[in-house]
C-alpha positions in Angstrom: 14.6 83.7 145.9 18.3 83.1 145.8 19.2 80.4 143.3 21.1 77.5 145.0 22.2 74.2 144.0 19.4 71.7 144.0 20.7 69.0 146.1 23.6 68.2 148.5 25.7 66.0 146.3 26.4 69.3 144.0 27.2 71.6 146.4 30.0 69.1 147.2 31.0 68.4 144.3 31.7 72.0 143.9 33.5 72.7 146.9 35.6 69.4 146.1 36.1 71.6 142.7 37.2 74.6 144.2 39.7 73.0 146.7 41.2 71.1 143.6 41.5 73.8 141.3 42.8 75.8 144.2 45.8 73.5 144.4 47.0 74.2 140.7 45.0 77.2 139.1 46.9 77.8 136.3 45.6 74.2 135.0 43.6 72.6 132.5 40.9 70.3 134.2 42.5 67.2 133.1 45.7 68.3 134.6 44.1 69.3 138.1 41.6 65.9 137.7 44.3 63.1 136.8 41.8 60.9 136.6 39.9 60.0 134.0 36.7 59.2 136.3 37.3 62.8 138.5 37.7 64.5 135.2 34.2 63.1 133.6 32.7 64.3 136.8 34.0 67.9 136.4 33.2 68.1 132.9 29.7 66.9 134.3 28.9 69.5 136.6 29.7 72.4 134.1 27.6 70.6 131.2 25.1 70.0 134.0 21.6 72.2 133.0 20.6 71.7 136.6 23.8 73.7 137.8 23.7 77.4 137.1 25.8 80.5 137.1 23.6 82.2 139.7 23.6 79.4 141.7 27.4 78.4 142.2 28.0 82.2 142.8 24.7 82.2 145.4 26.6 79.4 147.3 30.7 81.5 147.3 28.0 84.8 148.3 26.8 82.7 151.9 30.0 82.3 152.0 31.1 85.8 152.1 28.0 87.1 154.0 29.4 84.7 156.7 32.7 86.0 156.7 31.3 89.8 157.2 29.9 88.9 160.8 31.3 91.3 163.4 32.8 93.9 161.2 30.8 97.4 161.3 31.7 98.4 157.7 32.9 96.9 154.5 32.9 98.6 151.0 31.4 96.2 148.2 34.0 97.5 145.2 32.4 96.8 142.1 33.5 96.3 138.2 33.0 94.7 134.7 35.5 92.8 133.3 35.2 91.0 129.5 36.2 87.2 128.7 37.5 87.0 125.1 36.8 83.9 123.3 38.0 85.2 119.3 40.2 82.7 119.1 38.1 79.6 120.5 35.7 80.3 117.0 33.7 77.2 117.4 32.4 78.3 120.9 28.3 78.6 120.8 26.7 81.5 122.8 28.8 84.6 122.6 28.0 88.1 122.1 30.4 90.8 120.7 32.9 92.9 123.1 34.8 96.1 121.6 33.1 95.4 118.4 31.2 92.7 116.4 35.3 91.0 115.6 36.0 90.3 118.9 33.8 87.5 121.1 32.8 86.9 124.8 31.0 87.6 127.4 30.9 90.1 130.7 30.5 90.1 134.2 30.0 92.3 136.7 31.5 91.6 139.6 30.8 93.2 143.5 33.9 92.3 145.9 33.3 92.5 149.8 36.4 94.1 151.6 37.5 94.9 154.7 38.0 98.2 155.4 41.7 97.8 155.8 42.2 96.2 152.2 41.2 92.6 152.8 39.5 90.7 150.0 36.7 88.8 151.9 35.1 86.8 149.4 32.4 87.5 146.1 28.9 89.2 146.8 27.6 88.8 143.8 28.7 88.0 139.8 25.9 88.7 137.0 27.0 87.5 133.8 25.5 88.8 130.0 26.0 88.2 126.2 25.7 91.8 124.3 23.4 91.4 121.9 24.4 92.9 118.2 22.7 96.1 118.2 24.4 99.2 117.7 24.8 101.5 120.6 22.6 104.7 118.9 19.9 102.6 119.6 20.7 101.8 123.0 20.9 105.4 124.4 17.6 105.9 123.9 16.3 103.5 126.3 15.2 103.8 129.7 18.1 103.6 132.7 16.3 99.7 134.0 16.9 98.6 131.0 20.7 99.5 130.1 23.7 97.5 130.3 25.1 100.7 133.0 22.0 99.3 135.0 24.5 96.7 135.5 25.5 99.2 138.5 22.1 98.9 140.4 22.2 95.1 139.9 25.6 94.7 141.5 23.9 95.4 145.0 21.9 92.7 145.0 22.4 90.9 148.2 23.1 93.7 150.4 19.4 94.0 152.1 20.5 90.1 153.3 23.9 91.5 155.3 24.5 90.8 158.5 22.8 93.5 161.2 24.5 96.3 161.9 27.1 96.3 159.2 27.6 99.6 157.5 28.2 98.5 153.6 29.8 101.2 151.5 29.5 100.8 147.4 33.0 101.9 145.8 32.9 102.2 141.7 35.2 103.5 138.8 34.7 106.9 136.8 32.0 104.5 134.8 29.7 103.9 137.4 29.2 107.8 137.6 25.2 108.3 136.3 22.6 111.0 138.4 20.6 107.7 137.9 22.4 105.4 139.8 23.2 107.8 142.5 20.2 108.3 143.0 19.5 104.9 143.5 22.1 104.8 145.9 20.3 107.7 147.8 16.5 106.5 147.7 17.7 103.5 149.3 19.8 104.7 151.7 23.1 103.5 150.9 26.3 104.8 151.5 29.0 105.3 148.6 32.4 106.5 146.8 31.5 106.9 143.0 34.8 108.7 141.3 33.4 111.3 139.0 33.6 111.6 135.5 34.5 115.1 133.5 31.4 116.3 132.5 28.7 114.0 133.5 27.4 116.4 136.1 26.3 119.7 136.0 25.1 122.3 139.2 22.2 123.5 139.0 24.0 127.2 137.9 25.0 124.6 134.8 28.6 124.7 136.0 30.3 121.3 134.9 31.2 119.9 138.6 35.1 119.6 137.6 35.4 123.6 137.3 33.5 123.7 140.0 35.7 122.0 142.7 38.5 123.9 141.0 37.9 127.0 141.7 38.1 125.8 145.8 41.3 126.4 148.0 43.6 123.7 148.6 43.2 122.7 151.9 45.3 119.7 152.7 48.6 118.2 150.9 49.6 114.4 151.6 51.0 111.6 150.5 49.7 108.6 148.8 51.4 104.8 148.2 50.1 104.0 144.8 49.6 100.2 144.3 51.3 98.5 140.9 49.6 98.9 138.2 50.3 97.3 134.4 51.4 100.7 133.5 53.3 101.9 136.4 55.1 100.7 139.6 54.4 101.1 143.1 55.3 104.5 144.3 54.8 107.6 146.3 52.3 110.1 145.3 52.4 114.2 146.3 48.7 115.4 146.5 46.7 118.2 146.9 43.4 117.4 148.8 39.9 119.4 148.5 36.8 118.4 149.9 33.0 120.1 150.0 29.6 119.6 149.5 28.1 119.7 146.0 24.3 120.3 144.4 24.3 118.3 141.2 21.0 118.8 139.0 19.2 116.0 137.2 20.4 115.7 132.9 17.5 116.1 130.6 17.3 112.5 129.8 17.3 111.4 133.1 14.2 109.4 134.9 15.9 109.5 138.7 13.0 110.5 141.1 15.0 113.7 143.0 15.4 116.8 140.5 18.8 117.2 142.6 21.7 115.6 145.0 23.3 117.0 147.8 26.7 115.2 148.0 30.2 115.6 149.3 33.5 115.7 146.8 36.9 114.8 147.8 39.2 116.0 145.1 42.5 114.7 144.9 45.0 116.2 142.3 48.9 114.9 142.2 52.0 117.6 142.2 55.5 117.2 140.5 54.8 113.5 138.9 57.4 111.8 137.1 58.4 112.2 133.9 56.1 110.1 131.3 53.8 109.2 134.4 50.0 110.1 134.1 49.1 112.5 137.4 46.5 111.5 139.6 43.2 112.8 140.1 40.7 111.1 141.6 37.4 113.2 142.1 35.6 111.0 144.3 31.3 111.8 145.0 30.5 110.1 148.2 27.6 109.9 150.8 30.1 110.3 153.7 30.0 113.2 155.4 33.7 114.4 154.7 33.5 118.0 157.0 38.0 117.7 158.1 40.8 116.0 156.7 41.2 113.0 158.1 37.7 112.4 156.9 38.8 113.1 153.0 41.8 111.1 153.3 39.9 108.2 154.6 38.2 108.2 151.8 40.7 108.4 149.1 42.3 105.5 151.1 38.6 103.2 150.8 39.1 104.3 147.1 41.9 103.2 146.7 40.7 99.9 148.2 39.7 99.7 144.4 42.1 98.7 143.3 41.6 94.9 144.6 38.8 94.3 142.4 40.9 94.6 139.4 43.5 92.3 141.0 40.6 89.8 141.2 40.2 90.1 137.1 44.1 89.7 136.7 43.9 86.2 138.7 40.7 84.9 136.9 42.4 85.8 133.6 46.6 85.1 134.1 46.0 82.8 136.7 43.4 80.5 136.1 43.4 81.2 132.5 40.1 81.3 132.2 40.4 82.6 128.3 42.1 79.6 127.3 39.3 76.8 128.2 38.8 74.5 125.7 35.4 74.6 126.7 32.8 75.3 123.7 29.4 76.7 125.1 28.8 79.9 126.8 26.6 78.2 129.7 29.4 76.0 130.5 32.2 79.1 130.4 30.1 81.2 132.7 29.3 78.1 135.0 33.5 77.9 135.0 33.7 81.6 135.5 31.5 81.0 138.9 34.0 77.9 140.0 37.3 79.8 139.0 35.4 83.2 140.8 35.7 80.9 144.4 39.6 80.0 143.5 40.8 83.8 142.5 39.7 85.0 145.7 41.0 82.1 148.0 44.4 83.3 146.2 43.4 87.5 146.4 42.9 86.9 150.3 45.8 85.3 151.2 47.9 88.0 149.3 46.2 90.8 151.4 45.6 88.8 154.7 49.4 88.1 155.2 50.2 92.5 154.4 47.2 93.9 157.2 47.7 90.9 159.7 51.7 89.6 158.8 51.6 88.1 163.3 48.7 86.0 162.7 50.3 82.1 162.8 49.9 80.9 159.0 47.4 78.0 160.3 44.7 80.6 158.9 45.5 80.3 155.3 47.5 76.5 155.3 46.7 73.0 156.2 48.8 71.0 158.8 50.3 69.5 156.1 50.8 72.7 154.3 52.8 74.6 157.0 54.8 71.6 158.1 55.5 70.2 154.5 56.5 74.7 153.2 58.8 74.9 156.6 60.6 71.5 156.2 61.1 71.9 152.5 62.5 75.6 153.3 64.4 75.3 156.2 65.8 72.1 154.5 65.1 70.1 157.9 63.5 67.4 159.2 62.5 68.3 162.8 59.2 71.0 163.2 58.5 73.5 165.0 57.2 73.7 168.3 54.6 76.3 166.6 53.9 77.2 163.4 55.5 79.9 161.5 53.4 83.4 161.0 51.6 83.6 157.8 53.6 87.0 156.7 56.6 84.1 156.9 54.8 81.7 155.5 53.0 83.5 152.5 57.1 84.7 152.0 57.8 81.5 151.7 55.4 80.5 149.3 56.1 83.7 147.2 59.8 82.1 147.1 58.7 79.2 145.4 56.9 81.1 142.9 60.2 83.3 142.2 60.1 86.4 144.9 63.3 87.2 145.2 62.6 88.8 149.2 65.5 91.2 148.6 65.6 94.4 150.9 63.1 96.8 149.3 61.1 94.4 147.0 58.3 94.7 149.6 55.5 91.8 150.2 55.2 89.5 147.3 52.5 89.6 144.7 49.8 87.7 143.8 51.4 86.6 140.9 54.1 85.0 142.2 51.8 83.5 145.2 50.3 81.1 142.6 52.9 80.2 141.2 54.3 79.2 144.6 51.0 77.4 145.4 51.0 75.4 142.5 54.5 74.1 143.5 53.7 73.8 147.4 50.9 71.6 146.4 53.4 69.3 144.7 55.7 69.6 147.7 52.8 68.4 150.3 51.8 66.0 147.6 55.4 64.5 148.5 55.3 65.1 152.0 52.1 62.9 152.6 53.0 60.0 150.4 56.1 59.8 152.8 54.7 60.5 156.2 54.0 56.4 158.4 50.2 55.7 159.0 49.0 57.3 161.8 48.2 54.0 163.2 52.0 52.9 163.0 52.9 51.0 165.3 49.6 50.8 167.9 48.1 47.5 166.2 
């Protein structure tokens, strides 16, 4: 049974908190909720034991599934993030992260993404605190008792997706686990999982990567790589190989099937810029790959996995969850649930404007928001007959956050957009204050 908030008042409070925190995502609770009454209500919500993190995420998951209506396919992108609260030693209920001297908790997210690369909402989020046991003891546990079982738990709500919708699970190399692939095959779920060297072998005992490397290059093409903390946006020339391989079950595995037959798409960068590590993705998939076009589609879909990392970036740098002064892990996890709904909104605005730039901006902005934005940016007192496009409005919001919009700058990123969004809310507040009441002159 899916956990839900226990009454309508709490659901309304959650909606109000998401709306207000979306206006100033980087601000603290006292800064966002300027009256003591509203701030106190927010703190009561986060300390209410009837409100669970799972219930907050369930509320958002229901809305996500509603947005998926009418789609033929959806990418379910999974990834894990850690939140470090070592600098708040008084916080109770935390566990170890990379070592015993770093404390916090983990969250594993499943982000729904459209095939053309627009984040449509959070489908699932699991949080946990790691115990102090050493990693050696964990290796002996069955798969369903290991932390790596998070990839299976990330499939929650897949059975609740709209009828006729094809989910495609997308994961990085950490998910290259035979038992996980076996689970996906058993449930007849399509997937794209990046391979990790020496994790899989053919029935003949040859490593997977060596097997694929022996194939001839079937095509070369160019792929634009998205901005990364370690590299700017750039184009990569890639060699493409694809085909079908069989993997054998590892000795310690408890998987049902002794062998799995999968499709492989392998891309390797040639002539990478000096100082840049060449791209090499070996992608395992259940989707048939018998042509260059199908192989390139797999590569493009895997490239959208980057969106879940941007989601984590917004949570950490935009919403600044790790700066929260809450002193209990369960309250921080509730706040994470609320901020996750905020972070998705900011991420959606960024990428929707790139995919449907000519849509009217009213798909994302309220009447007051687009009107205040237009008047401020145009330095005029006259509104247009039609709202500006989503692309134009998004670029203006980016400019408020420091986006220069020069030729070659591309489209504004999520960082300048959340800065601009915060400033826009102040402009909207002033605009609304100066508007005459609607019934003026009608008395």
